[in-house]
C-alpha positions in Angstrom: 0.1 0.0 -0.1 1.3 3.4 -0.9 1.1 6.8 1.0 -1.8 8.6 -0.2 -4.4 10.9 1.2 -6.5 9.3 4.2 -3.7 6.7 4.6 -2.1 6.3 8.3 1.6 6.4 7.9 4.1 5.5 10.5 7.6 6.8 9.9 10.9 7.5 11.5 12.9 10.6 10.6 15.7 12.8 11.5 15.3 16.6 10.7 18.2 18.9 10.4 18.4 22.6 9.7 21.3 24.8 8.9 22.5 26.7 12.2 23.9 30.2 11.9 27.2 29.1 10.5 25.5 27.1 7.8 26.4 23.9 9.3 23.9 21.3 9.5 22.2 20.9 13.1 20.1 17.8 13.7 17.0 19.3 15.9 14.8 16.4 15.9 15.0 12.5 15.9 12.0 10.1 15.5 13.2 6.6 16.3 11.5 3.4 15.8 11.0 3.0 19.4 8.5 5.9 19.1 7.7 6.5 15.5 5.4 9.3 14.3 1.9 8.4 12.9 -0.4 10.8 10.9 -3.1 10.7 8.5 -1.7 11.7 5.1 -3.4 14.8 3.7 -4.9 16.1 7.0 -1.8 15.9 9.3 -1.1 19.5 9.5 2.6 18.8 8.5 3.8 21.2 5.9 2.6 20.4 2.4 6.4 20.3 1.2 6.8 17.2 3.6 3.7 15.5 2.6 4.3 16.0 -1.2 7.7 14.4 -0.9 6.6 11.2 0.9 3.5 10.7 -1.3 3.6 7.3 -3.3 6.1 5.7 -1.0 5.5 2.3 0.6 6.6 0.5 3.9 10.2 -0.2 3.8 11.1 3.0 1.7 13.5 5.4 2.8 13.6 9.0 2.0 15.9 11.9 2.0 14.8 15.5 0.9 14.8 19.2 1.8 11.9 21.3 2.3 12.3 24.9 1.3 10.8 27.7 3.8 8.1 28.3 1.1 6.9 24.9 1.4 7.6 24.7 5.0 6.7 27.0 7.8 7.1 30.3 5.6 9.9 33.1 5.8 10.8 34.6 9.1 8.6 37.6 9.6 10.3 40.6 11.7 6.6 41.8 12.3 5.9 38.7 14.0 8.3 39.8 16.8 6.2 42.0 19.3 6.2 44.0 22.6 3.4 43.1 25.0 2.7 44.9 28.2 3.4 42.4 31.1 -0.1 43.0 32.3 -1.3 40.7 29.5 0.2 37.7 31.5 -1.4 38.4 34.5 -3.5 35.4 35.5 -4.5 34.2 38.8 -3.6 30.7 38.1 0.0 31.0 37.1 2.9 32.3 38.8 4.1 35.3 36.5 7.7 34.6 37.5 7.6 31.2 36.4 5.6 31.8 33.3 7.7 34.7 32.2 11.0 33.1 31.5 13.3 33.7 28.3 12.7 30.6 25.9 9.3 29.7 27.3 6.8 29.1 24.7 3.2 30.3 25.7 0.0 29.8 23.9 -1.9 32.9 23.2 -4.9 34.4 21.4 -4.8 37.2 19.1 -7.7 39.6 18.4 -9.3 37.6 15.8 -9.4 34.7 18.2 -6.9 32.7 16.4 -4.4 30.4 18.8 -0.8 31.4 18.4 2.4 30.2 20.3 4.9 32.9 21.3 8.3 32.4 22.6 9.6 34.9 25.1 12.6 36.4 23.5 13.4 39.2 26.3 11.8 40.4 29.5 12.0 44.3 30.3 10.5 46.2 33.3 7.0 46.2 32.2 7.4 44.8 28.7 7.7 41.1 27.3 9.0 40.8 23.8 7.7 37.7 22.1 8.3 36.0 18.8 5.3 34.4 17.2 7.4 33.0 14.1 7.2 29.1 14.0 10.4 28.0 15.4 11.3 26.6 11.9 10.2 29.7 10.0 12.8 30.6 7.3 14.9 27.5 7.9 15.5 25.1 5.3 14.5 21.5 6.7 16.2 18.4 5.7 14.5 15.1 6.4 15.8 11.6 6.0 14.1 8.7 7.3 12.0 5.5 6.7 8.4 4.5 6.0 7.8 1.7 8.7 3.8 1.2 7.7 1.0 2.4 5.6 -2.7 1.4 6.1 -6.1 2.9 5.3 -7.5 5.2 8.0 -10.6 4.2 9.6 -14.0 6.3 9.2 -13.5 7.0 12.8 -10.0 8.4 12.4 -11.1 10.3 9.5 -14.0 11.9 11.5 -11.7 12.8 14.2 -8.9 13.9 12.1 -6.1 11.9 14.0 -4.9 8.3 14.4 -6.4 6.0 17.0 -4.7 3.0 18.5 -1.0 2.4 18.3 0.7 5.7 18.1 -2.4 7.6 18.1 -4.8 9.5 20.4 -6.3 7.5 23.1 -9.8 8.5 24.1 -11.1 7.7 27.4 
């Protein structure tokens, strides 16, 4: 069976991106102990990734690069914003624990979209957040292997994610 829309795929991969010196830097490794499972075509993975593995079968290996245009887009300077510290006041959270450089905080913009921002810098009453995807502007190099391909069940397609092995467990 080949990888095509609505098939459940399990694969392993390593993802590397060029670092600031242009050297290759492995940033993520998915091994056979804990493969990645997804439903092809509705995975939320970059289109450039899905189009490269389409048509492969279990046992096939892959090795390709996804450009920023086909990945997470170019880095957007305007996605780095200053927010007043008062935005982060929340009775359930200790502000000092929350506000640490490097922390990634889920937020909602004026349109009600969910975004994830990473704290870049903290000043007296301002927090500088970067809402770019961590891989924005990066060329992503994937190499790996397809472990299995099967048809998604009706329930998986209705829910939009994999159930059972490697998937979401509903209780």
